[in-house]
N, C-alpha and C positions, 0 to 999 in steps of 0.2 A: 399181609393180608390187608387191603383197606378197611378202615373203620369208619362206622356210622354211628353217630349220638342221635337220637328220637328223643324230643324234649315235648311231652304234651300231658295234661293232667288227664286224659280219657284214657283209661288202660288198656280198653278194649280196641281202641285204634292203636297205640303203642303196638300191642302184641299183634294186629293184623299184620301192619305194616313191617314188624320185626322178621314175621316169617316170609312174607314176600320177598324181602330186601335179601333175606339170608340164602335164599334159594338162587340169589344170583352170585352167590361166593361172596359177600361181604361180612365182615364182623359186625354186629349191630350190638349196642350199649342202649340202655333206656333210663329216662329220668323224668319224674313226673312234675317238677317244678325247677324254676332257674337256679335256686340255690345247690339243688342236688346236681343240677348239670353242671355247674361251675366246678364242684367236687370232682365228677367225673373226669373234666378235662384238665384238670391237675392230676389225677393220678394214671392217665394214659392218652397217648397220642391219637387222636380223633382227626380225620382228614374232611369229612362233612358233617354237616349238623344240619338235622330237620327240625325245624323248631316253631311250634304252634305260636301266633301271634298273643292269644291270649291265654297268660298262665296267672294260677293263682295268686304269685308274688313278683309279677315283672310283666311288662309288656314287651313282646318276641322282637319289635323293631329297636327298641332301646338296647334289649339283649344282645341283639347280632353285635352293635357297636361294642359292648364290652368285649365280646367273643375276639372280634376281629383287631380289637386293640391288643389283646395278650397275645392270640394266637393268629397272626397274619395270614399265616400258610393254611389256614382252615378255612373252607367255604362254607357260607351258612344260605340255606334254603328254607324261605318262611312258608309256613301254612296256616290259612285261616278258613274259617266258614263260610264267612261272607268276603265278597270281592271288595276290594277298598283303594279305589285308586290314588287318593293322596298317599296312605300307607305305603303302597308298592311303590311309589316314586321314593318316597322318603329312603325305603328299604334299600333300593339299589343305590341311591346318594350315599348310604352309610355304609356301603360296600358288600351287603348281601349279592349271593349270586344270582339269586331268582325268588320270586313270589308266584305261589300258586294256590288257588281256590281247592278246597277239600272236596272230594264226589266230583265235581265237574272236571277237576284235572289229575284224575287218578292216574290215568294212561300215559301222563307226561314223568311219572315221577321217576322211575328205572331208566328211562331215555336221560332224564335231566342230572339224574347220579352219575352216570357215565360221564358227561361233560364235564361234571364239577371235578370228577376225579382225573381226568385228562387236564384240567387246569391245575389242580394240586400238585399232580406230578411235574408238570412244568416248573410250576412256582419253587418246587424243592430243587429242581436240577439249577434253576436260576441263583437260588440262595448257595447252592455248593459253589458255582461258579463265582459269585461276588466274594464269597469266603476266599476263593483262591486269587482273586484281584488283590485283597489285600495284602498279598506277599508277592507282589508282581514280578519280581526277577528271580523267584526261588525254582528250586526244580517243580514243586508243584504247582508251578503256575504254567506248565506247559500242559497244555490239554492232549487227551486222547487217552484210550485204553487196550489201541491195536498192539499186538504182537512187537509190530516193527519199531513203533514208536517207544515201547517199552525198552527195547533191547538199546535203544540210542540212549535213552533217559539213564539206564542202568550203567551204561558204558561211561556216560558223561558225570555221573555222581562218583564212579570208582576213581576215576582221573583228577577230578576237581581237587579234592584233597592232596594230591601232589602237586609238584611244581613243573612236569613233564610240559614240554610243546604239545599242542594240540593242533591238527589239523582237522578240520570238520568239511566233509565230502557231501555234495547234493545240490541239486538245481535250485535255480531261484525263487526264493519266495518259499524255501522249506523251513526257514525261521533258524539261520545259521547265527544270527546275532543274538536271538534270543537264547540260545544254547550257549554261547560264549558268555553272557552277562551271568548267566546262572551259574558255569563253572567258576566265575570269579567271585562270586557273591558266597559261593560255597567252599571256597579257598582261604588260606590262610592269610592272602593279600586282600581281604575283601574290605577291609579299612583304606587302603589305598585306592587312586584312581584307574578307572576303568575308561578307556580312550578308544574308540572305534574309528577307523579310517578306511573308506572304501579306494583301492588302490586305482579303479577304473576309471574315477572321478576327477583325476588330475593329469595334467602333463607331465613328461619326465621331470622338468625342471622345479615345477610347483610339488610335484610328491616329494624330490628331494629336499626340498626348504620345509616342506609340512612336517615329513617325518624327524629330519636331523637338526633344523633350525639353521642359522647363520650368524656369521660375527660382521659387527660393523665395516662397511667398506667391500663386503665379500661381491656388492653389485649394486650398480647404480639404484638407489632411493633406500640402502641399506644403511639406516643411520644409527641404528644400535645393535647391540647384541641380541637376538631371539631365540628364544628356546624352542625346539621341536617337540613332536609330539612322545617322542621317545623319552625326552628329558622331562616334560611334564608329566607323564606317567611313571616316572621312577618309583620303584617300590610295589607298584601296582600290575597292571595287566594292558596289554596293546592287543586291540584284535585288529587283525587284516585282513578286511573282508575283499574278495576277489584276488589272491596273491598271485594268481597266475597271469593278470593283467602288468605284473608290476615289471618296469624295463629292466634288463638282463644286467646291466651296468649297477642299478640301484640293487640288485638281488644280491650282489658280491659284498656292497656295504651293509646289508641286513645279515647275510652270513657270519661277516664279523662280529657282529654285535651278540650274535647267537653263540659263538666261538669263544670270544674273550670279554664281552660285555661294555665295548669300547665301540665308538665311532667319533668320527670327525665330521664337525659342523662346516657346513658350506664357508670356504675361505679361512678356514682354522687349520693351526697346525699342530695344535694340542688336543688330545683325544678326550672325550668326556666320558666318563665313566658310569653305566648305570646298572640297575639291578631289576632285570623286567623277567615278566612271564608273556610270552607270544602264543596267541592263539590263531590260528590264519584260518582262511574259508577259501572254497572255490568250488566252481561250479564245472570246472574243464576237467580233462582227465591230465593230470600233470605228467604221467609217464610218456604221453604221446607228445605232448610239449617238451619234453626231454629230448625225444628224438628228433624232434624237429628244429632243436637249437634254440627254442624260446625260453626254455628253464634251465636253470643250475640242477644237476644232479646230486651235487655236495649240498645245497640248499632244501631240496627235497627230503632228504634224510635226515637232516636237522628239525625240519618245521612237522615232519610226518611220525615222529617218536610213538604219538598214540593218534590214530585215525578212528573218527567216529562218521558213519554214514547216516545221512539224516535221509528218510525215505519219501519220495514225492507223495503227494495226496491221493492218487490213484492206487497206492500199495496200503493206504488205510482208510480204506472207504466207510469203515464202521465208527470212523471218529467224526465223520463230516458232520453228524446231526449235534455233536456236542460244541464243535466248533463253530456250527452256523448259530446256535444259540448263544455263545458268548458274546458273538459280533452283533446280535439283535439287542442283548443287554447293552453292550458297551456304546452302541447310537443312539440308543434309547433318549436320552435328557437332550443329546445333541440334534435331533431332530424333530425333537417334542413327540415321539412316537412310542407309546410305552404299552406293556402287555400285548405285544404282538404273537403270534402264534405261527407256527408252520405247518400246513398242509402237508398231508400224505404224499401228494401230488408234486407238491413243492420239494420236498425233500426228496423223493424218486429224482426228479431233475436233476438235482446236486449231484446226487450218487451216481449218476450216470454219466456226467458231464467228464472230458477230458483234463481239466485242470491243468495245463501247460505252465500256467503262472503260480499254481500250488494254494499255498495258505493265502498270499497275498492277494492273489487272483479272487479266492473265494470272499475275503473279507470286502474287495471292492464289490463284488456282484451283490452281498448281502447289503452292504448300504445305500447301492441303486435301487435295489427291489423296494427299501425302505421307505425311500422317497419316490418311489412309484405308486405304491399302493395307496388306496383311499379307505381302508377298512381297517378290521384289526386280524388280520391272517393274510401270511404272504401265501400266495396261488402261483403256480405257472404264468399266469400273466401279470404278475408282479415282475418278473425276472425282464432284463434288458434285451430290446430288439436283437442286439449282435450277439447274445448269451442263446438265445431261442433259435437265431438262423445257425448258430454252430451245431445246436442239438440236431435242427433238421437236417442239416448236410449229412452228420453222422449217421443218422438212421438209413440215408439213402446208401451207406456203403457199412453194413454191419458186418462183423465178423462171421465169416463164411466155415472157417474149420470147427468140428464139433466141439473140440476140447475149449477153444474159447468160448461159445455160447454155452457150455456147461457151466464153466467156473464163473461166468456172468448171472447166470440163473441161480447158482449156488449163493452166490453173494448176495442177491437181491432178497432171497427166501431169508438168508439169516440177518439180513438188516431189517427184515420185516418182523422175525421172532425175537428181535432185542437180543440175538446171540444164542437162544435156547437153541440147543443144536438136537434135542428129542424132537421138540416141537416141529424144527425144520424138517427132521427125517420123515415125519408125518407127512407134511405136507409135499414133500418130494417123491413119497412113496417107496422110500427106499429104507435099507436096514441102517439102526445107527452106526454101526461099524464100517458100512460103506461111506456114510457120510466122513466118520472120521478120517477114512484112507484119501477119500477127494479133498477133501481140506489141507490133509498133508501134501497130497500129489501136486495141488494147484498152490500150494502155498497161501492158502487164504486165509486175513489175520481177522 
């Protein structure tokens, strides 16, 4: 329950405000002076403080500075019997949420409390994300609470403590390198190198040299022996992204590394020994690639000892808000746009987008939205024009089958209720058991 602290030396006013605010479902605590108020703040967590400007032992504007310094997530609303423009300006500068006049602004108190609570909730969530960023490459840094992403994280945690080869399957932009890094960091090899290479970024010759290195004189310009990534990462982990793009003759050399721990550098006749863990990733169906002769079946079985499926963003819609807030915080300093909030309409636009580029696309959309906005809230008008056009095109061709429409509607209602299934069932006007059946039927996360 959200808690509000009322600080005022007028007992009748405190009691009246307490009754009004309690009827809104808030927990209310009271203090008649600054000393008692600071003690109350030490004893329990308070979300919003309603503070009189003139107190027996302090000035409210100065007290708000003390409160914000010690409890930065708590919002302060100052109350005064007489409107004072200089004081109100100073209060806002000191971090107060707002400044209202007793009597004249009574009808503003409840709406203002709700707005302050929204800011508190956002600040708390951002603080949690900030804490996660402190451990950037751990499993805790992988955002999301949907069933789909939890299954992937659980599987990755289980395999990380082994030395098994891992194959990460998923569309482009689903976070395969983040998972690979987390697996490495949670393994016994975490003190050794982690090196990632995108197999699609090199020609065959360059990729061979990049992975295996070369001997002096192996080709024109090879004036000295050069280590490849496999040798550089000895003892650690090599992450081979887009392994389905690797030329088939290089696949044979990689297979030898997996089977014997040995390989030949370009131009060398003496094998090099390495002790490595290989984590591979692909957005292709390697079984189809095998049938078409593009991928070795024996290599597939070597790299797929343990497979993990990374879900696309459209299968984890309930995670979009948390991811969006993460990127807002990430770009805040870079773009000099702090304390940005997401409007409900903006969030709905994100949740109904197809996200072909997944998390990578979401990150780009958030950054561009922050560049385009001129206020402290992201709204649909902040979205890039190509995003808005894509939304318009999809709306012209909605899903016509009843099941698809029902699934989308249930997901939207669950997003609206923040996952509260009892409340969602009431809004949908169906029994709770029916909602659970639908969630299971449509595999809604």
